[in-house]
C-alpha positions as a printed Julia matrix, in Angstrom:
355×3 Matrix{Float64}:
  -0.22   0.15   -0.25
   2.71   2.31    0.63
   4.38   1.86   -2.66
   1.08   2.77   -4.22
   0.57   5.64   -2.28
   4.34   6.63   -3.08
   3.73   6.06   -6.68
   0.49   8.08   -6.98
   1.43  11.02   -4.85
   4.46  10.98   -7.33
   2.99  11.08  -10.24
   0.63  13.99   -8.68
   3.95  15.92   -7.87
   5.11  15.64  -11.47
   1.96  16.55  -13.04
   2.06  19.66  -10.69
   5.53  20.83  -11.45
   4.87  20.52  -14.95
   2.08  22.5   -14.89
   3.79  25.2   -12.82
   6.64  24.92  -15.23
   4.39  25.74  -17.85
   2.87  28.54  -16.56
   6.06  29.88  -15.32
   7.4   29.3   -19.13
   4.22  31.16  -20.4
   4.33  33.9   -18.42
   8.54  34.63  -19.14
   7.66  34.03  -22.89
   4.42  36.1   -22.96
   3.77  38.49  -26.28
   3.32  41.93  -24.84
   3.21  43.9   -27.73
   3.11  47.66  -27.56
   0.01  49.39  -27.55
   0.67  51.09  -31.89
   3.93  49.17  -33.57
   4.78  49.12  -37.25
   3.63  45.98  -38.87
   5.47  43.55  -40.96
   6.39  45.0   -43.83
   7.03  43.72  -47.63
   6.61  46.29  -50.62
   7.4   45.76  -54.07
   9.83  47.9   -55.93
   6.88  49.62  -57.85
   5.3   51.99  -55.71
   1.44  52.64  -57.18
  -0.6   55.11  -55.89
  -4.19  55.57  -55.36
  -5.84  57.18  -58.48
  -9.06  55.74  -59.45
 -11.8   56.27  -56.8
 -13.54  53.23  -57.45
 -12.09  50.62  -55.36
 -12.53  46.45  -54.41
 -11.79  45.14  -51.67
 -11.93  41.33  -50.39
 -12.04  39.7   -46.88
 -11.5   36.45  -45.39
 -10.42  34.08  -42.17
  -8.52  31.44  -43.8
  -8.93  29.3   -40.15
  -5.15  28.83  -40.63
  -6.49  25.87  -43.02
  -7.65  23.88  -40.3
 -11.09  24.24  -40.25
 -12.61  23.16  -43.61
 -15.51  21.06  -43.84
 -14.9   18.07  -42.88
 -13.21  19.57  -39.27
 -14.35  20.75  -35.89
 -12.96  21.82  -33.17
 -12.59  21.27  -29.56
 -13.19  24.89  -28.08
 -16.53  25.04  -30.42
 -17.82  21.59  -28.86
 -16.27  19.42  -30.91
 -13.34  17.18  -30.61
 -10.23  17.89  -32.81
  -7.3   20.09  -31.65
  -5.68  20.18  -35.51
  -6.6   18.55  -39.3
  -4.34  15.92  -40.2
  -1.35  17.27  -42.7
  -3.44  15.93  -45.61
  -6.34  18.08  -44.62
  -4.27  21.21  -43.87
  -2.83  20.84  -47.19
  -6.15  20.48  -49.31
  -7.66  23.51  -47.14
  -4.58  25.68  -47.78
  -4.37  24.66  -51.34
  -8.0   25.43  -52.26
  -8.2   29.02  -50.55
  -4.76  29.84  -52.24
  -6.54  28.59  -55.59
  -9.43  30.96  -55.0
  -7.34  34.04  -54.02
  -4.93  33.46  -56.71
  -8.4   34.08  -59.2
  -8.45  37.49  -57.14
  -5.72  38.87  -58.53
  -7.28  41.87  -59.82
  -8.75  42.85  -56.2
  -7.54  46.08  -55.0
  -7.34  45.2   -51.19
  -6.84  41.95  -49.58
  -7.95  41.6   -45.95
  -7.43  38.02  -44.21
  -7.24  36.7   -40.56
  -5.97  33.7   -39.14
  -2.98  33.17  -41.22
  -0.29  31.47  -39.73
   3.48  31.72  -39.61
   4.85  29.16  -38.14
   2.58  26.71  -36.1
   2.17  23.16  -35.0
  -1.69  23.4   -36.07
  -0.61  24.31  -39.58
   2.67  21.87  -39.86
   5.02  25.11  -39.57
   3.92  26.37  -43.39
   4.18  30.4   -43.3
   0.94  30.7   -45.17
   1.67  34.52  -45.53
   4.93  33.99  -47.89
   3.14  31.28  -49.58
   0.1   33.74  -50.26
   2.26  36.1   -51.23
   4.03  34.45  -53.68
   0.73  33.89  -55.33
   0.17  37.55  -55.3
   2.74  39.04  -56.9
   1.25  42.4   -57.95
   0.43  43.41  -54.15
   2.52  44.68  -51.3
   1.77  42.64  -48.02
   2.1   43.46  -44.31
   1.63  41.38  -41.4
   0.35  41.65  -37.61
   0.55  39.37  -35.3
  -2.11  38.65  -32.84
  -1.64  35.17  -31.57
   1.91  34.55  -30.34
   2.55  31.64  -28.13
   5.62  29.76  -27.61
   3.16  26.34  -26.3
  -0.22  26.5   -25.38
  -0.84  23.5   -23.18
  -4.23  22.57  -24.25
  -6.35  20.34  -24.27
  -4.94  18.38  -21.75
  -4.02  15.25  -22.57
  -1.9   11.86  -20.85
   0.44  12.38  -23.24
   1.16  16.51  -22.72
   3.33  17.57  -25.34
   2.0   15.3   -28.31
  -1.85  16.73  -28.89
  -1.98  20.0   -27.48
  -2.25  23.13  -29.58
   1.54  23.6   -28.86
   3.21  26.42  -30.49
   1.29  29.12  -32.41
   2.6   32.22  -34.8
  -0.5   33.74  -36.58
  -2.22  37.09  -37.17
  -3.43  39.0   -40.2
  -2.4   40.07  -43.28
  -3.18  43.14  -45.59
  -2.39  42.71  -49.42
  -2.81  46.06  -51.53
  -2.24  46.99  -55.03
  -1.44  50.29  -54.04
   1.5   51.62  -51.78
   0.79  52.65  -48.46
   2.7   55.41  -46.56
   3.01  53.46  -43.54
   1.42  49.7   -42.23
   0.87  49.88  -38.25
  -0.43  46.8   -35.45
  -2.58  48.75  -33.13
  -3.42  46.3   -29.88
  -7.02  46.61  -28.7
  -7.72  47.43  -25.09
  -8.56  44.41  -22.46
  -7.53  40.93  -21.99
  -8.12  37.7   -20.12
  -7.0   37.5   -16.78
  -3.74  35.48  -15.93
  -3.35  32.83  -16.46
  -5.56  32.21  -19.52
  -4.11  35.46  -21.46
  -0.59  34.44  -21.87
  -2.28  31.31  -23.65
  -4.77  33.28  -25.79
  -5.04  35.5   -28.94
  -3.41  39.78  -28.3
  -6.49  40.84  -30.74
  -5.27  43.9   -32.59
  -6.59  45.58  -36.02
  -4.05  46.33  -38.68
  -4.07  49.87  -40.37
  -2.46  50.76  -43.91
  -2.71  54.69  -44.84
  -2.61  55.4   -48.95
  -2.21  59.08  -49.35
  -5.09  60.84  -52.04
  -5.22  63.63  -54.14
  -6.08  67.32  -52.17
  -3.99  65.79  -48.89
  -6.57  63.47  -47.61
  -6.15  59.68  -47.19
  -7.55  56.67  -47.41
  -7.21  54.48  -44.03
  -7.71  51.02  -44.05
  -8.64  48.93  -41.2
  -7.67  45.05  -41.27
  -9.44  43.97  -37.7
 -10.3   40.37  -36.31
 -12.36  40.81  -32.77
 -12.37  38.7   -29.7
 -14.76  35.49  -30.22
 -14.22  33.74  -26.44
 -15.72  36.78  -24.62
 -18.29  35.72  -22.32
 -20.89  38.45  -21.28
 -19.03  40.69  -24.41
 -16.79  42.73  -22.16
 -13.92  42.44  -24.36
 -15.8   43.18  -27.67
 -17.01  46.04  -26.0
 -13.56  47.58  -25.05
 -12.55  46.87  -29.0
 -15.54  48.7   -30.4
 -15.14  51.34  -28.07
 -11.66  51.86  -29.1
 -12.17  51.79  -32.89
 -15.12  54.14  -32.58
 -12.87  56.84  -30.99
 -10.15  56.07  -33.67
 -12.11  55.86  -36.8
 -13.85  58.7   -35.94
 -10.8   60.79  -35.42
  -9.6   60.16  -38.79
 -13.44  60.9   -40.69
 -12.95  64.19  -39.22
  -9.79  64.75  -40.54
 -11.3   64.11  -43.7
  -9.77  61.08  -44.38
 -12.28  58.02  -46.14
 -12.27  54.91  -43.31
 -12.95  51.4   -44.71
 -12.7   48.57  -41.8
 -13.17  44.87  -42.61
 -12.21  41.8   -41.42
 -14.17  39.09  -38.65
 -15.96  41.1   -35.97
 -17.31  38.12  -34.32
 -20.43  39.49  -33.92
 -23.13  40.18  -36.27
 -24.09  43.95  -38.25
 -26.64  46.28  -36.04
 -29.58  44.86  -37.72
 -29.21  41.03  -38.81
 -30.74  38.28  -37.32
 -27.85  36.18  -36.36
 -30.37  33.34  -36.61
 -31.62  34.34  -39.97
 -30.21  31.0   -41.67
 -31.18  28.6   -38.66
 -33.45  29.45  -36.05
 -33.72  26.4   -34.46
 -30.22  26.69  -32.88
 -31.26  27.45  -29.3
 -27.61  27.19  -27.53
 -26.03  29.32  -30.46
 -25.95  33.04  -28.69
 -23.84  35.9   -31.02
 -24.58  39.55  -30.29
 -25.09  42.2   -32.44
 -23.39  45.56  -32.37
 -25.23  48.44  -31.02
 -27.32  50.12  -33.8
 -26.38  53.32  -32.38
 -22.67  52.57  -32.68
 -21.82  54.9   -35.53
 -24.74  56.88  -36.74
 -24.42  57.81  -40.86
 -21.68  55.07  -41.33
 -22.56  52.15  -43.67
 -22.35  48.6   -42.44
 -21.8   46.41  -45.63
 -22.24  43.1   -45.37
 -24.48  40.38  -47.59
 -27.27  38.96  -45.73
 -28.32  36.4   -48.18
 -25.03  34.43  -47.89
 -23.43  32.63  -44.21
 -19.95  34.12  -43.74
 -19.23  31.84  -40.76
 -20.06  28.11  -39.72
 -20.23  27.11  -36.11
 -17.63  24.0   -35.95
 -19.21  21.6   -33.39
 -19.43  19.32  -36.02
 -18.31  18.83  -39.58
 -20.3   21.01  -41.78
 -23.22  19.79  -43.12
 -25.76  22.23  -45.25
 -28.97  20.71  -43.66
 -28.28  21.19  -39.95
 -24.65  23.35  -39.33
 -25.49  26.54  -37.68
 -24.52  29.53  -40.33
 -24.63  33.48  -39.7
 -22.91  36.62  -40.95
 -19.93  37.73  -38.9
 -17.47  38.8   -41.58
 -18.52  42.36  -42.99
 -17.36  46.11  -43.54
 -17.53  49.58  -42.11
 -17.37  52.24  -44.14
 -17.57  56.13  -43.51
 -20.14  58.5   -44.36
 -17.75  59.43  -47.76
 -17.47  56.2   -48.93
 -20.09  55.4   -51.27
 -20.7   51.13  -51.27
 -21.33  50.4   -54.83
 -22.02  46.31  -54.02
 -20.87  44.1   -51.86
 -21.55  39.75  -52.24
 -20.47  37.43  -49.91
 -19.0   34.03  -51.84
 -20.1   30.81  -51.04
 -17.51  28.18  -51.4
 -19.88  25.52  -49.29
 -17.36  26.0   -46.26
 -14.78  23.92  -48.4
 -11.47  25.51  -46.76
 -12.34  27.15  -43.93
 -14.9   27.85  -41.45
 -15.29  31.34  -42.96
 -16.25  32.51  -46.44
 -15.31  35.3   -48.25
 -16.79  39.13  -48.75
 -15.81  41.02  -51.65
 -16.69  44.7   -51.93
 -16.57  47.53  -54.4
 -16.91  51.34  -53.15
 -16.43  54.43  -54.8
 -14.78  57.44  -52.51
 -16.51  60.79  -53.24
């Protein structure tokens, strides 16, 4: 009996030591970006300017090529942590082929693009995308940079967990920006959760226009796992102050991305009414009077990933869209139905005219 007890205590002690070690390692290596910093820049040798008042955009959260049609995810009620290598490769190839067909788009705003992560098998997705979009400058801002994420817990703790992640936002643009900056969103989870979680941000690129004004393009990815909407509220308050400041200077503002919430006047359960456990909040109707929320209410942009995608039963909604300042006219906005083949999100294309 003493031998068994010592063995049990030894195992518990070792588990506690590993747990404490992971917390110490995570705290020491925690990514703590400043409020504002230069984005990672990859400009082209050519420097085209914005010369046309009509511009095209595309937004897409590519889901690090880990959340295609056949995948589910443990943090959303599923079982899987990451896809098989063959599935990841197929998802990325599909996304790459689609984006390669969009060479004429002026601005492509992408989210969940991995640079070096266990979940995407170390592939630098940003570089590979840039090789397919060779007419575009590209800029990167990290929002998920963790040396080792120890969940989900497993008897083999260094095999099944998410592990290392380095990924974030990428903006591809044909025009040349005068600057590209990462803006850190306020708020975060408490310790120790925050050391293993995303550091939310938006990526700003600025483009000079005739007459001394600027076009300000914002690529944003807002909080998802946010009980009570506290983090979203903080992020949206900061973004509101920021975009109003730019507009009040006479600049043109276009923000797009994955908001992880629905537009103000969109019913989250438009496509499936009977998903009782699914709760998706709306942006408040009075958030920015006079500004335009540009979205396609007939095409879902996001699916729930508790199970692989089933068109007949999977809950879908719209959380990927654009915000336009009052001096930007909406010409068209269209969700692109790819049947969630390559990601748990779908692209949304936009056409606008600057007044």
